[in-house]
C-alpha positions as CSV (number, residue, x, y, z in Angstrom):
1,M,0.0,0.0,0.0
2,D,1.2,3.5,-0.9
3,L,1.1,5.1,2.6
4,E,2.3,8.5,1.2
5,K,-1.2,9.1,-0.2
6,L,-2.6,9.1,3.4
7,F,-0.5,12.1,4.3
8,I,-1.6,15.6,3.4
9,E,0.3,18.9,3.9
10,A,-0.8,22.5,3.3
11,D,2.2,23.3,1.1
12,N,1.5,20.6,-1.4
13,S,-2.3,20.8,-1.6
14,I,-5.0,22.5,-3.6
15,L,-8.7,22.8,-2.7
16,V,-11.1,22.3,-5.6
17,I,-14.8,23.2,-5.3
18,I,-16.8,21.6,-8.1
19,D,-20.0,23.0,-9.4
20,F,-21.6,24.2,-6.1
21,Q,-24.2,26.2,-8.1
22,E,-27.6,27.7,-7.5
23,K,-29.8,25.3,-9.5
24,L,-28.0,22.2,-8.4
25,A,-28.3,23.4,-4.8
26,M,-32.1,23.7,-5.2
27,A,-32.3,20.1,-6.2
28,M,-30.5,18.9,-3.0
29,K,-32.1,18.0,0.3
30,E,-31.8,21.1,2.5
31,E,-30.1,19.3,5.4
32,I,-27.5,17.7,3.2
33,L,-26.9,21.0,1.3
34,D,-26.5,22.9,4.5
35,N,-24.1,20.4,6.0
36,T,-22.0,20.1,2.8
37,L,-21.8,23.9,2.5
38,K,-20.8,24.3,6.1
39,N,-17.9,21.8,5.6
40,I,-16.8,23.4,2.3
41,I,-16.7,26.8,4.2
42,K,-14.5,25.2,6.9
43,L,-12.1,24.0,4.2
44,I,-12.1,27.4,2.5
45,N,-11.1,29.0,5.8
46,L,-8.4,26.4,6.3
47,A,-7.1,27.2,2.8
48,K,-7.0,30.9,3.6
49,I,-5.1,30.4,6.8
50,Y,-2.5,28.2,5.1
51,S,-2.5,29.9,1.6
52,I,-3.7,26.7,0.0
53,P,-4.7,27.6,-3.6
54,T,-8.5,27.2,-4.2
55,V,-10.1,26.5,-7.6
56,I,-13.8,26.7,-8.3
57,T,-15.7,25.4,-11.3
58,E,-19.1,26.0,-12.7
59,Q,-20.8,23.5,-15.0
60,Y,-22.7,25.4,-17.7
61,P,-23.6,28.4,-15.5
62,K,-26.1,29.7,-18.1
63,G,-28.3,26.7,-17.3
64,L,-27.3,25.8,-13.7
65,G,-26.6,29.2,-12.3
66,K,-23.6,30.7,-10.5
67,T,-21.6,29.5,-7.5
68,L,-23.5,29.9,-4.3
69,Q,-22.9,33.4,-2.8
70,D,-21.8,31.9,0.6
71,I,-18.8,30.5,-1.3
72,K,-18.2,33.4,-3.7
73,T,-17.9,35.9,-0.9
74,L,-15.0,33.9,0.7
75,I,-12.9,33.4,-2.5
76,E,-11.4,36.0,-4.8
77,E,-10.8,33.5,-7.6
78,E,-13.3,33.6,-10.5
79,P,-15.0,30.2,-11.2
80,L,-13.8,28.3,-14.2
81,E,-16.7,27.6,-16.6
82,K,-16.9,24.2,-18.1
83,I,-19.1,21.9,-20.0
84,H,-17.3,18.5,-19.5
85,F,-18.3,16.6,-16.4
86,S,-14.7,16.0,-15.5
87,C,-13.0,19.3,-14.7
88,V,-9.7,17.8,-16.1
89,Q,-11.1,17.7,-19.6
90,D,-11.1,21.5,-19.6
91,S,-7.7,22.8,-20.5
92,K,-8.1,26.0,-18.3
93,F,-8.6,23.8,-15.2
94,I,-5.8,21.3,-15.7
95,N,-3.4,24.1,-16.8
96,K,-4.2,26.0,-13.6
97,I,-3.8,22.9,-11.4
98,N,-0.4,22.1,-13.1
99,R,0.8,25.7,-12.6
100,Y,0.6,25.3,-8.9
101,G,3.0,22.4,-9.0
102,R,1.2,20.6,-6.1
103,K,0.2,16.9,-6.2
104,K,-2.5,16.6,-3.5
105,I,-6.0,17.7,-4.4
106,I,-8.9,18.1,-2.0
107,L,-12.1,17.6,-4.0
108,T,-15.4,19.0,-2.8
109,G,-18.7,19.8,-4.5
110,M,-21.6,18.5,-6.5
111,E,-22.4,15.9,-7.7
112,T,-20.4,13.1,-6.1
113,H,-21.2,10.4,-8.7
114,V,-20.8,12.6,-11.8
115,C,-18.5,15.6,-11.8
116,V,-16.6,14.8,-8.6
117,W,-16.1,11.2,-9.5
118,Q,-15.0,11.8,-13.1
119,T,-12.6,14.6,-12.0
120,A,-11.1,12.4,-9.3
121,L,-10.5,9.6,-11.8
122,D,-8.9,11.9,-14.3
123,L,-6.7,13.5,-11.7
124,A,-5.7,10.1,-10.2
125,I,-4.6,8.7,-13.6
126,R,-2.4,11.8,-14.0
127,G,-0.5,11.0,-10.8
128,F,-2.3,13.3,-8.3
129,Y,-3.3,12.2,-4.8
130,I,-7.0,12.9,-4.3
131,Y,-8.8,13.5,-1.0
132,V,-12.5,13.6,-0.9
133,P,-14.2,14.5,2.4
134,K,-17.5,12.6,2.2
135,D,-19.2,15.4,4.1
136,G,-17.9,17.9,1.6
137,V,-19.6,16.4,-1.4
138,C,-23.2,15.6,-2.2
139,S,-25.6,14.2,-4.7
140,R,-29.4,14.5,-5.2
141,K,-29.8,10.9,-4.2
142,K,-28.1,9.1,-1.3
143,E,-27.5,6.0,-3.4
144,D,-25.7,8.1,-6.1
145,W,-23.5,9.7,-3.4
146,K,-22.6,6.3,-2.0
147,T,-21.9,5.0,-5.5
148,G,-19.6,8.0,-6.3
149,L,-17.7,7.5,-3.0
150,A,-17.3,3.7,-3.6
151,L,-16.1,4.2,-7.2
152,M,-13.5,6.8,-6.0
153,Q,-12.3,4.5,-3.2
154,Q,-11.8,1.7,-5.7
155,A,-9.7,4.1,-7.8
156,G,-7.4,4.8,-4.9
157,V,-8.9,8.1,-3.8
158,V,-8.6,8.8,-0.1
159,I,-12.2,9.1,1.3
160,T,-12.1,11.1,4.5
161,C,-14.1,13.7,6.3
162,T,-13.7,17.5,6.7
163,E,-12.5,17.4,10.3
164,T,-9.9,14.7,9.6
165,L,-8.4,16.8,6.8
166,I,-8.4,19.9,8.9
167,F,-6.6,18.3,11.9
168,Q,-4.2,16.4,9.6
169,I,-3.1,19.7,8.0
170,L,-3.1,21.5,11.4
171,K,-0.8,18.8,12.8
172,K,-0.8,20.2,16.4
173,A,-2.7,22.3,18.9
174,G,-1.5,25.7,20.2
175,T,-0.3,27.1,16.9
176,T,-1.6,30.4,15.5
177,E,-3.2,28.4,12.7
178,F,-4.9,26.1,15.2
179,K,-6.3,29.1,17.2
180,K,-7.7,30.6,14.0
181,M,-9.4,27.4,12.9
182,L,-11.0,26.8,16.3
183,E,-13.9,29.1,15.5
184,F,-14.7,27.0,12.5
185,V,-14.5,23.5,14.1
186,R,-16.3,24.1,17.4
């Protein structure tokens, strides 16, 4: 087993938020949407504290709407528009990821069994280590969410949870970063 893939550090990571858009959000169960959004916001704040690059995508925004305002207000980056389900099939996305020179990707967003799954597979085949917090992704149907997670795990993606990722990057208590993150994990 490749144990290196289980370790994640801030200085070698990128946070990707896939298609967390208005019309997709309306199709989600409210409790699931709220929980997923809350966890993505925690990861955005972690990324800000550690200067982890963040990339946002929008699947056909003319039809599915823009990224939710709760996310857009926290991130200065403009979303990358796409029409492929896999973000990697869009040259703007993969060029941006490659420019960072980082090999560990935290994937969040919608929908787990479509865009998140296809992006994870395309990144993994290109040698990236992928981390998917199961509470940071969602699908309209629970079975689809489970299927997406199972497929990703079979492909070698690390399926984790938001709090595990946060504390793995924090590494220890008492630091300035730890104190800043406390307000988001309490």
